[in-house]
C-alpha positions in Angstrom: -130.4 126.1 -86.8 -131.4 122.9 -87.1 -131.0 119.2 -85.6 -132.1 116.0 -84.7 -130.9 113.9 -81.7 -131.3 110.4 -80.7 -129.0 108.4 -78.6 -131.2 105.2 -77.1 -128.5 103.5 -76.0 -128.8 103.1 -71.6 -124.9 102.9 -70.3 -123.9 101.2 -67.3 -120.6 102.7 -67.1 -117.2 102.2 -64.2 -115.0 99.3 -62.9 -116.2 96.4 -62.0 -119.6 96.5 -63.6 -119.5 93.4 -65.6 -120.9 92.0 -62.4 -124.2 93.5 -63.5 -124.7 92.0 -67.4 -126.8 89.1 -65.7 -129.1 91.9 -64.7 -129.1 93.9 -67.6 -129.4 91.2 -70.0 -132.5 89.4 -68.4 -134.2 92.9 -69.2 -134.1 91.9 -73.1 -134.4 88.1 -73.0 -133.8 84.5 -71.6 -131.4 83.1 -74.1 -128.2 84.7 -75.1 -125.6 84.1 -77.6 -121.9 85.7 -76.5 -120.2 87.1 -79.7 -116.3 86.9 -79.4 -113.7 87.0 -81.7 -111.1 84.2 -81.1 -110.8 82.1 -78.4 -108.8 84.9 -76.3 -112.1 85.3 -73.5 -112.6 81.4 -73.1 -108.4 81.3 -72.2 -108.2 84.2 -69.9 -111.2 83.2 -68.2 -114.1 86.0 -68.8 -116.4 84.1 -71.0 -116.9 81.8 -68.3 -117.4 84.5 -66.2 -120.1 86.4 -67.7 -121.6 82.7 -68.7 -121.2 82.2 -64.9 -122.7 86.2 -64.4 -125.7 85.0 -66.9 -126.8 81.9 -65.2 -126.8 83.3 -61.9 -129.2 85.9 -62.9 -131.3 82.9 -65.0 -130.2 83.6 -68.1 -128.7 80.8 -70.3 -126.1 81.2 -73.4 -124.2 79.9 -76.2 -120.9 81.3 -77.2 -120.0 81.6 -80.7 -116.3 82.6 -81.0 -115.3 82.6 -84.6 -115.4 86.2 -85.9 -112.2 87.4 -87.2 -111.2 91.1 -86.7 -112.7 92.2 -89.5 -116.4 90.7 -89.6 -117.5 88.4 -92.5 -120.5 88.3 -93.6 -120.4 84.1 -93.6 -119.5 83.8 -90.3 -122.5 86.2 -89.2 -124.4 84.0 -91.1 -123.2 80.7 -89.7 -123.7 82.2 -86.3 -127.2 83.6 -86.9 -128.1 79.9 -88.0 -126.6 78.6 -84.6 -128.8 81.4 -83.0 -131.8 80.4 -85.1 -131.7 77.0 -84.1 -130.8 77.6 -80.4 -133.6 79.5 -79.5 -131.4 82.8 -79.1 -133.5 86.1 -78.2 -130.7 88.3 -77.2 -127.1 88.5 -78.3 -124.0 90.0 -76.6 -120.9 91.3 -78.1 -118.2 90.9 -75.7 -114.9 92.7 -77.4 -114.3 95.7 -79.5 -115.8 96.7 -82.1 -115.1 93.8 -84.1 -117.9 91.4 -81.8 -120.5 94.4 -81.4 -120.4 95.7 -85.1 -120.8 91.4 -85.5 -123.4 90.7 -82.8 -125.6 93.6 -84.4 -125.6 91.7 -87.9 -126.7 88.4 -86.0 -129.1 90.2 -84.7 -130.7 91.3 -87.7 -130.1 88.1 -90.0 -131.5 86.4 -87.0 -134.4 88.3 -86.4 -135.2 88.4 -90.0 -134.2 84.9 -90.6 -131.6 85.6 -93.8 -128.8 86.4 -94.5 -126.7 89.8 -93.4 -125.6 90.1 -97.0 -129.6 91.3 -97.8 -129.6 93.9 -96.2 -126.0 95.4 -97.1 -126.6 98.9 -99.0 -123.2 98.1 -101.8 -123.5 97.3 -105.2 -123.5 93.4 -104.5 -126.0 94.0 -101.4 -129.8 93.3 -100.9 -130.5 96.4 -99.8 -133.5 95.0 -97.5 -134.9 97.6 -94.9 -134.2 96.9 -91.5 -137.1 96.1 -89.0 -137.7 96.0 -85.4 -137.4 91.9 -86.1 -134.1 92.8 -85.1 -133.0 91.3 -81.6 -131.9 92.9 -79.2 -127.9 93.6 -78.3 -126.3 94.1 -75.0 -122.8 95.3 -75.7 -119.6 94.7 -73.1 -116.7 96.4 -74.4 -113.6 95.5 -73.8 -111.4 98.2 -75.7 -112.2 101.6 -76.2 -112.1 102.5 -80.2 -115.1 101.4 -82.1 -117.5 103.5 -80.7 -120.0 100.7 -82.0 -122.0 100.4 -78.6 -123.1 103.8 -79.0 -123.9 104.1 -82.6 -126.2 102.6 -85.0 -124.0 101.6 -87.4 -122.8 98.1 -88.6 -119.9 97.0 -90.3 -119.7 93.5 -91.9 -117.0 92.5 -94.7 -117.9 90.5 -97.5 -115.0 88.3 -98.5 -116.1 87.4 -101.6 -116.9 90.8 -103.1 -114.1 92.6 -100.9 -117.2 94.8 -100.0 -116.8 96.7 -96.5 -119.8 99.0 -96.0 -121.2 100.4 -92.7 -124.9 100.6 -92.5 -127.8 100.7 -89.9 -130.9 102.2 -88.5 -132.8 102.8 -85.4 -133.0 99.2 -85.2 -129.4 98.7 -85.4 -128.9 100.0 -82.2 -127.3 98.1 -78.8 -130.1 98.3 -76.4 -127.8 98.6 -73.4 -123.8 99.1 -73.1 -121.4 97.8 -70.1 -118.4 99.9 -70.1 -115.9 98.3 -67.5 -112.5 99.8 -67.6 -111.1 97.1 -65.8 -111.7 94.7 -68.5 -109.4 97.1 -70.5 -106.3 96.5 -68.7 -104.6 94.0 -70.1 -105.0 95.2 -73.7 -101.9 95.2 -75.5 -100.1 98.6 -76.4 -100.5 97.8 -80.2 -104.2 97.3 -79.7 -104.7 100.2 -77.2 -102.7 102.6 -79.7 -104.9 101.9 -82.8 -108.2 101.8 -81.4 -107.6 105.0 -79.3 -106.7 106.6 -82.8 -109.6 105.4 -84.1 -111.4 107.2 -81.0 -109.5 110.4 -82.0 -110.2 110.4 -85.8 -113.9 109.3 -84.8 -113.8 112.2 -82.7 -112.1 115.0 -85.2 -114.3 113.6 -88.3 -117.9 114.4 -86.1 -116.7 117.7 -85.4 -115.6 119.1 -88.8 -118.7 116.8 -91.3 -121.4 118.6 -92.5 -123.7 117.5 -90.4 -121.6 118.5 -87.0 -124.0 120.2 -84.4 -123.6 122.0 -81.4 -124.3 118.7 -79.1 -121.9 116.6 -81.4 -119.3 119.0 -80.8 -119.2 119.2 -77.3 -119.0 115.1 -77.4 -116.0 115.6 -80.1 -114.2 118.2 -78.1 -114.2 117.1 -75.2 -113.1 113.3 -77.0 -109.9 114.9 -78.6 -109.1 116.5 -75.4 -109.1 113.0 -73.2 -107.1 111.2 -76.5 -104.8 114.4 -76.1 -104.3 113.8 -72.5 -104.5 110.2 -71.8 -104.6 108.2 -74.6 -100.6 108.4 -74.3 -100.6 107.0 -70.9 -102.8 104.2 -71.9 -100.0 102.6 -74.3 -97.3 103.1 -72.3 -98.9 102.3 -68.8 -101.1 99.6 -69.5 -102.1 98.9 -65.9 -103.7 102.7 -65.4 -107.0 102.3 -64.4 -107.6 105.6 -64.5 -106.0 106.6 -68.5 -108.1 103.3 -69.2 -111.3 104.8 -67.5 -110.7 107.8 -69.2 -110.0 106.4 -72.6 -113.8 104.3 -72.5 -115.3 107.9 -71.4 -113.5 109.0 -74.8 -114.4 106.2 -77.0 -118.0 106.9 -75.5 -118.5 110.7 -76.5 -116.7 110.3 -80.2 -119.4 107.4 -80.9 -121.9 109.4 -78.8 -120.5 112.3 -81.7 -120.5 110.3 -84.9 -124.2 108.8 -84.3 -125.2 111.9 -85.2 -122.3 113.9 -86.8 -121.5 110.8 -88.8 -117.8 110.1 -90.5 -116.1 112.0 -93.5 -113.1 111.2 -96.2 -111.0 109.5 -93.9 -113.1 106.8 -92.7 -114.6 106.4 -96.1 -111.3 105.1 -97.5 -110.8 103.1 -94.4 -114.0 101.5 -95.0 -113.2 100.8 -98.7 -109.0 99.8 -98.0 -110.4 97.2 -94.8 -112.3 95.3 -97.6 -109.7 95.0 -99.9 -106.5 94.3 -98.2 -107.7 93.3 -94.2 -105.8 95.7 -92.6 -106.1 97.2 -89.1 -108.8 99.3 -89.4 -106.6 101.9 -86.4 -103.7 101.8 -88.1 -104.4 102.5 -91.7 -106.2 105.5 -90.1 -102.7 106.3 -88.5 -101.0 106.1 -91.6 -103.4 108.1 -93.8 -105.1 110.5 -91.4 -102.1 113.0 -91.4 -102.2 113.5 -95.4 -105.9 113.2 -95.4 -107.0 116.0 -93.0 -104.1 118.1 -94.2 -106.1 118.2 -97.2 -109.2 118.5 -96.1 -108.1 121.3 -93.2 -109.0 124.7 -95.3 -112.1 123.1 -96.2 -113.5 124.0 -92.2 -110.8 125.7 -91.5 -112.5 127.4 -88.5 -113.0 123.9 -86.9 -109.5 122.0 -88.3 -107.5 125.2 -86.3 -108.3 124.3 -83.0 -107.8 120.8 -83.1 -103.9 121.3 -82.1 -104.9 123.1 -79.1 -107.9 120.3 -77.6 -104.8 117.8 -78.3 -102.4 119.7 -76.6 -103.6 122.8 -74.3 -100.0 123.8 -73.9 -99.6 124.4 -77.4 -98.7 128.0 -78.2 -101.8 129.7 -80.1 -101.5 133.4 -79.4 -100.5 135.6 -82.7 -100.6 132.7 -84.7 -102.2 132.9 -88.1 -104.5 131.3 -89.1 -102.5 128.9 -91.5 -99.8 128.2 -88.6 -103.0 127.3 -86.1 -103.7 124.5 -88.8 -100.6 123.5 -89.6 -100.1 123.4 -85.9 -103.2 120.8 -85.5 -101.3 118.5 -88.0 -98.2 118.6 -85.9 -100.0 117.5 -83.1 -101.6 114.7 -85.0 -98.4 113.4 -85.8 -96.4 114.2 -82.8 -99.4 112.0 -81.1 -98.5 109.1 -83.8 -94.8 109.1 -82.9 -95.4 108.8 -79.5 -98.3 106.1 -79.7 -95.5 104.4 -82.0 -98.1 104.8 -85.1 -96.2 107.0 -87.2 -96.1 104.3 -90.6 -97.2 104.4 -93.9 -99.5 102.9 -95.5 -97.4 99.8 -97.0 -96.1 99.4 -93.4 -99.5 99.1 -92.2 -100.0 96.2 -94.6 -101.9 98.1 -97.7 -100.9 96.5 -100.9 -99.7 98.5 -103.8 -102.9 98.5 -105.9 -104.1 101.5 -104.1 -106.7 102.5 -107.4 -108.9 99.8 -106.3 -109.2 101.0 -102.9 -110.1 104.8 -103.9 -112.4 103.0 -106.7 -114.0 100.9 -103.7 -114.3 104.0 -102.0 -116.2 105.7 -104.1 -118.4 103.2 -105.4 -120.1 102.6 -101.9 -118.6 105.1 -99.2 -120.3 107.8 -100.7 -122.6 109.2 -97.3 -118.9 109.1 -96.0 -117.2 110.9 -98.6 -121.0 113.6 -99.1 -120.3 114.2 -95.7 -116.8 116.1 -95.6 -116.8 119.7 -96.8 -113.4 118.8 -99.3 -115.1 117.1 -102.3 -112.7 113.6 -103.4 -113.1 111.9 -106.6 -111.4 108.6 -107.7 -108.5 110.4 -108.6 -107.7 112.5 -105.4 -108.1 109.6 -103.4 -105.7 107.6 -105.3 -103.1 110.8 -105.3 -103.7 110.8 -101.4 -103.2 107.3 -100.7 -100.2 107.2 -103.1 -98.9 109.9 -100.7 -99.3 108.1 -97.3 -97.8 104.6 -99.0 
């Protein structure tokens, strides 16, 4: 048994913890750039509230709100130029994975006084090494989905080449994450469902990956169990602080799990698809996951056969064969998707008809995820699975 373990992110977790943001951020810098996706937080007052909390602690701030749901390299570069011109020395990602990933990308580009695609590990990317010049990042989460606040990964889309890689290193972790479930109470059901299913996929893929470890398995198993118990409630009862708190915990646990175990085939395809069709990440996963996991599960049956029981402790498992347990796991995944309103096809979530292009892009630059799966896929396999889910 061999593995390496590194989780350098400091966590501040609990209802109302946004009030501590000023004291947290001033440990890392004197002038912050707050990065968000669109005007929502300005309109609902959260941005102004955070700006005052920072000011009260002696931290100046500037806001950049022009980040799209799939962060674009051109927007990251514009924000990085503003950060350099404004003397920003710390980034705050306020929102879900889009804002946090964008903040990480800005921290890389501004810290190195370059452009984010200089560092992208894709055919069109510069593949430059990311160094300690990267500016510090504080993540303030408002969704439970991507786990970006506790991983080293940065996901940025190049709109010209339609590439959407995930990359990172020891310098791309957030320094600190503030997880305040009260900020998630107003999250719409559709976003709650899609981000929540992303949590599940992170946990399952880290659990069944080649890089899984006994420690990442503990985090992944707990995350899967929490999703099975609380995601439905979070979607249906958007005012349930307990459900929001539990899903925030699951998101954090699953994020830690993938920081060690990584993701596998389904996420590899999803990233490539996001670059081509600009679909909602969690909704794409929901449409594809049952098909891919059903195909993958016989390559790692000992892990897959317990997923159904983790999702639903009441599931009958005694006396059932391995084949029945594997089928039961897929049944529980499909039941969860039906209950949260995500039992859809790829066509229904906005994927275009040219699925072969997605398959080819996956093989071109998402090899790390493919190689981390016990089930080998080539472009023809991926195309066939996409067609089945379409």
